C-alpha positions as CSV (number, residue, x, y, z in Angstrom):
1,M,54.2,72.2,239.3
2,V,55.4,75.5,240.7
3,A,58.9,76.5,239.8
4,P,61.5,77.0,242.6
5,L,61.3,80.3,244.4
6,S,63.9,82.8,243.1
7,E,65.8,84.3,246.0
8,T,67.1,87.4,244.2
9,F,65.7,89.7,241.5
10,D,67.5,90.1,238.2
11,P,66.0,93.0,236.1
12,H,65.2,92.6,232.5
13,P,68.3,93.7,230.6
14,L,66.4,96.4,228.7
15,L,64.9,97.7,232.0
16,R,67.8,98.4,234.2
17,G,67.5,101.4,236.4
18,P,64.9,102.5,238.9
19,H,62.8,104.7,236.6
20,R,62.8,102.3,233.7
21,Q,61.6,99.6,236.1
22,T,59.0,101.8,237.7
23,L,57.5,103.1,234.5
24,A,57.7,99.9,232.5
25,A,55.8,98.0,235.2
26,R,53.1,100.6,235.2
27,F,52.5,100.2,231.4
28,L,53.5,96.6,230.6
29,R,51.6,94.6,233.2
30,P,48.4,93.3,231.5
31,E,45.1,94.2,233.1
32,T,43.4,91.1,231.6
33,G,42.7,87.5,232.6
34,V,40.6,88.3,235.8
35,A,36.9,88.5,236.3
36,F,35.5,90.5,239.3
37,R,32.5,90.2,241.6
38,R,32.1,93.4,243.6
39,E,30.4,93.6,246.9
40,Q,29.6,96.7,249.0
41,W,30.2,96.3,252.7
42,E,28.9,98.8,255.2
43,T,31.4,100.1,257.7
44,P,30.7,100.7,261.4
45,D,30.7,104.5,261.0
46,G,27.9,104.4,258.4
47,D,29.8,104.5,255.2
48,A,30.8,101.6,252.9
49,V,33.8,100.1,251.1
50,E,33.9,98.1,247.9
51,V,35.4,94.6,247.9
52,D,36.4,92.8,244.7
53,F,36.4,89.1,244.6
54,A,38.7,88.0,241.8
55,D,38.2,84.9,239.6
56,V,40.9,83.6,237.4
57,P,39.9,81.2,234.6
58,G,40.6,77.6,235.7
59,A,41.1,78.6,239.3
60,E,37.9,80.3,240.3
61,W,36.8,80.6,243.9
62,S,34.1,77.9,243.3
63,T,36.7,75.4,242.1
64,L,39.4,76.0,244.7
65,G,37.3,74.8,247.6
66,D,36.2,76.1,251.0
67,E,39.5,75.4,252.7
68,A,41.7,77.1,250.2
69,P,43.5,80.1,251.6
70,I,42.1,83.6,251.0
71,G,44.5,86.4,250.0
72,L,43.6,90.0,250.7
73,L,45.2,92.7,248.6
74,L,45.7,96.3,249.8
75,H,46.6,98.7,247.0
76,G,48.8,101.8,247.0
77,L,48.2,105.6,246.8
78,E,45.6,106.4,244.3
79,G,45.4,102.8,243.1
80,C,42.5,100.4,243.4
81,A,41.8,96.7,243.8
82,R,41.8,96.4,240.0
83,T,45.1,98.0,239.1
84,S,47.8,96.2,237.1
85,Y,49.8,94.8,240.0
86,A,46.5,93.6,241.5
87,H,45.7,91.7,238.3
88,Q,49.1,90.1,238.4
89,S,48.8,89.2,242.0
90,Y,45.4,87.6,241.6
91,K,46.7,85.4,238.8
92,E,49.8,84.4,240.9
93,F,47.6,83.7,243.9
94,A,45.2,81.5,241.9
95,A,48.2,79.6,240.4
96,V,49.2,78.5,243.9
97,G,45.6,77.8,245.1
98,I,45.0,81.1,247.0
99,R,41.5,82.7,246.5
100,P,42.1,86.4,245.8
101,V,40.1,89.4,247.0
102,G,41.0,93.1,247.0
103,L,39.8,96.0,249.2
104,N,39.2,99.4,247.5
105,F,40.1,102.1,250.0
106,R,37.5,104.8,250.5
107,T,37.3,107.1,247.4
108,C,39.2,104.5,245.3
109,G,36.5,102.1,244.1
110,G,34.3,104.6,242.3
111,R,31.7,104.9,245.0
112,P,31.3,108.5,246.3
113,P,32.0,108.5,250.1
114,S,29.2,109.4,252.5
115,L,31.3,110.9,255.2
116,P,33.9,113.7,255.3
117,R,36.9,111.4,255.3
118,A,39.0,109.4,252.9
119,Y,41.9,107.0,253.3
120,H,45.5,107.4,254.3
121,A,48.7,105.5,255.1
122,G,47.8,104.8,258.7
123,E,44.1,104.1,258.3
124,T,43.5,100.5,259.4
125,T,39.9,100.4,260.6
126,D,38.5,99.5,257.2
127,P,41.0,96.7,256.4
128,R,40.6,95.3,259.9
129,M,36.8,95.2,259.4
130,V,37.3,93.4,256.0
131,V,39.7,90.8,257.5
132,E,37.3,90.1,260.3
133,R,34.4,89.7,258.0
134,L,36.4,87.4,255.7
135,R,37.3,85.3,258.8
136,D,33.7,85.0,259.9
137,R,32.4,84.3,256.4
138,F,35.0,81.7,255.5
139,P,35.9,80.1,258.8
140,D,37.7,77.1,257.3
141,A,40.1,79.2,255.2
142,P,43.5,80.6,256.3
143,L,43.8,84.3,255.6
144,V,46.9,85.9,254.1
145,A,47.5,89.4,252.9
146,I,49.7,91.5,250.5
147,G,50.1,95.2,250.5
148,F,51.7,97.4,247.9
149,S,53.4,100.8,248.7
150,L,50.9,102.8,250.9
151,G,48.9,99.6,251.2
152,G,52.0,97.8,252.5
153,N,52.5,100.4,255.2
154,V,48.8,100.0,256.2
155,L,49.3,96.2,256.3
156,L,52.4,96.3,258.5
157,K,50.8,98.8,260.8
158,M,47.7,96.7,261.1
159,L,49.7,93.6,261.8
160,G,51.6,95.4,264.5
161,E,48.4,96.8,266.1
162,W,47.0,93.3,266.2
163,G,50.1,91.5,267.4
164,E,49.5,87.9,268.3
165,S,45.7,88.3,268.0
166,T,45.7,88.8,264.2
167,P,43.5,86.6,262.1
168,I,46.1,86.8,259.3
169,S,48.4,83.8,259.0
170,A,51.1,85.4,256.8
171,A,51.7,88.6,254.9
172,V,53.9,90.3,252.3
173,S,54.6,94.0,251.9
174,V,55.9,95.2,248.5
175,S,57.7,98.5,248.2
176,A,56.3,99.7,251.5
177,P,57.7,102.8,253.3
178,F,58.9,102.5,256.8
179,D,59.3,106.2,257.6
180,L,56.7,108.2,255.8
181,G,58.3,111.6,256.5
182,R,61.6,110.5,254.9
183,C,59.9,108.9,252.0
184,V,57.9,112.0,251.2
185,Q,61.2,114.0,251.2
186,R,62.6,111.4,248.8
187,I,59.8,111.5,246.3
188,E,59.9,115.3,246.2
189,S,63.5,115.3,245.0
190,G,65.2,114.8,241.6
191,F,63.3,113.0,238.8
192,S,61.0,111.5,241.5
193,R,59.1,114.8,241.6
194,V,57.4,113.6,238.4
195,Y,55.8,110.8,240.4
196,S,55.0,113.1,243.2
197,A,53.3,115.6,240.9
198,Y,51.3,112.9,239.2
199,L,49.9,111.5,242.5
200,R,49.3,115.0,243.9
201,R,47.3,116.0,240.9
202,R,45.1,112.9,241.1
203,L,44.4,113.6,244.8
204,Q,43.6,117.2,244.0
205,S,41.3,116.2,241.2
206,K,39.3,114.1,243.6
207,L,39.3,116.9,246.2
208,A,38.0,119.4,243.7
209,L,34.8,117.3,243.4
210,R,34.3,117.4,247.2
211,R,35.5,120.9,248.0
212,D,32.2,122.2,249.4
213,E,31.6,119.1,251.5
214,L,35.1,119.2,253.1
215,R,35.7,122.9,253.4
216,E,34.6,123.0,257.1
217,H,36.9,120.1,258.0
218,A,40.2,121.1,256.4
219,N,42.0,123.8,254.4
220,V,40.6,122.8,251.0
221,D,42.0,125.8,249.2
222,G,45.5,125.2,250.6
223,A,45.4,121.6,249.6
224,L,44.2,122.4,246.1
225,Q,47.0,125.0,245.7
226,A,49.7,122.7,247.2
227,R,52.7,122.0,245.1
228,T,54.0,119.0,247.1
229,L,52.4,115.9,248.6
230,R,53.6,117.1,252.0
231,G,51.6,120.3,251.4
232,F,48.5,118.4,250.5
233,D,48.9,116.2,253.6
234,E,49.4,119.3,255.8
235,H,46.3,121.1,254.5
236,L,43.9,118.1,254.0
237,T,45.0,114.6,255.0
238,A,46.1,115.5,258.5
239,P,43.2,117.7,259.7
240,L,40.6,115.6,257.9
241,H,41.7,112.5,259.9
242,G,42.5,114.0,263.3
243,F,46.2,114.7,263.0
244,E,47.9,118.0,264.2
245,G,49.7,118.3,260.9
246,A,51.8,116.4,258.3
247,D,54.6,115.6,260.7
248,D,52.1,114.2,263.3
249,Y,50.4,112.2,260.5
250,Y,53.7,110.7,259.3
251,R,55.0,109.9,262.8
252,R,51.9,108.2,264.0
253,S,51.2,106.3,260.8
254,S,54.7,105.1,259.8
255,S,55.0,101.3,259.9
256,T,58.4,101.4,261.5
257,G,56.8,102.0,264.9
258,F,54.8,98.8,264.6
259,L,57.3,96.3,263.1
260,E,58.5,94.9,266.5
261,H,55.0,93.9,267.4
262,I,54.3,91.8,264.2
263,A,53.8,88.2,265.3
264,V,53.1,86.3,262.1
265,P,55.5,85.4,259.2
266,T,55.9,88.6,257.1
267,L,58.0,89.0,254.0
268,L,59.4,92.4,253.2
269,L,60.1,93.0,249.5
270,R,61.8,96.2,248.5
271,S,64.5,97.5,246.3
272,T,67.2,99.9,247.5
273,D,67.0,101.9,244.3
274,D,63.3,102.6,244.8
275,P,62.6,106.2,243.6
276,F,59.7,106.6,246.0
277,L,61.4,105.5,249.2
278,A,64.3,106.7,251.2
279,E,67.0,104.0,251.6
280,D,67.9,105.3,255.1
281,D,64.3,104.8,256.3
282,I,64.9,101.0,256.7
283,P,65.0,100.1,260.4
284,H,67.5,97.2,260.0
285,D,67.9,96.7,263.8
286,V,64.2,96.5,264.4
287,I,63.7,94.1,261.5
288,A,66.7,91.9,262.6
289,G,65.2,91.8,266.1
290,N,61.9,90.3,265.1
291,P,62.1,86.7,263.9
292,A,58.6,87.0,262.3
293,L,60.0,89.4,259.7
294,E,61.9,88.1,256.6
295,P,63.5,91.0,254.7
296,R,64.3,90.4,251.0
297,F,65.8,93.7,249.8
298,S,67.2,93.8,246.3
299,L,69.7,96.3,244.8
300,R,67.4,96.9,241.8
301,G,63.7,96.8,241.1
302,G,62.3,100.3,241.2
303,H,58.9,101.0,242.9
304,V,56.2,98.2,242.8
305,A,58.1,97.0,239.7
306,F,60.6,94.1,239.6
307,V,60.1,93.4,235.9
308,G,62.4,90.5,234.8
309,R,62.8,88.2,231.8
310,R,61.9,84.6,231.6
311,A,64.5,82.2,230.3
312,E,62.1,81.1,227.5
313,G,61.3,84.7,226.7
314,G,58.6,87.1,227.9
315,L,58.3,89.2,231.1
316,T,58.2,88.0,234.6
317,Y,56.9,90.0,237.6
318,W,59.2,88.9,240.5
319,A,57.4,90.5,243.4
320,E,54.0,89.1,242.7
321,E,55.4,85.6,241.9
322,T,57.6,85.6,245.0
323,A,54.8,86.8,247.3
324,A,52.3,84.2,246.1
325,R,54.7,81.3,246.4
326,W,56.0,82.4,249.7
327,L,52.5,82.8,251.2
328,A,51.4,79.4,249.9
329,G,54.5,77.9,251.4
330,V,53.9,79.4,254.8
331,V,50.2,78.4,255.1
332,R,51.0,74.9,253.8
333,G,54.0,74.4,256.1
334,R,56.6,75.0,253.4
């Protein structure tokens, strides 16, 4: 029997504070207990993406049945479909009878890309293709989705683009930005610059392997020498994907411009102490004006963290548990 859904998040007493939460979640979530079946799906532009079907012992795809809901996971910046929060999500999904699957954004699954492009916070063509293929392949199964951080922005933007025509029945965003420009400013300040530097170096390491391929499409040298995420986006992400610059990329890709058009139940999980996100980027009026959106903002929780303590001991991962139970409740009529 599934335990009652907790409405609020209470951090582990030893992990109070946004940075303790964020760092603890990164290193404490176990990346075990899930088996993967990877498929490579060709994209309409001639490239391919990698899709991971996740099996949890005792609740494998084959045992849950053809009508069991399917839950698609979209990961964050420089993550993948097998990162620690993905593992936890798949286990929580399986526990409530949802069959889990994760999309690896281009360059994130280990397969070298065939085209001079990558992924970004507003790129929805690949996830749309994956959703549509899942719908066609499993016509008897409701589709739900969860997105973390950058993947949460992608999910919200995609839902807004689709509006009432979306094949997705319900969705959850976890620690998603609403205004990318403000959030980039936030992560470039104070201690959060540690996170920014880590992500930037990962992006630059990937770019270094493709510098000759991408040199005619963007300012590769400028991106490799950038000292901020904004600088990297200005020199590489924006020109590579058809934006006039970082500001244009952030403006056109931010989920806040798409929230009012979301037409399916969507849970917004976020903490106001998130060290990656700007608190003043939350469009409270827009959210309140759309009955499809259910905000659940906590005072604490860090970024993609929400590590708590179970009454009987051990750790609990509130966001993943809350998302799975909420999604199961929506598709089964509460």
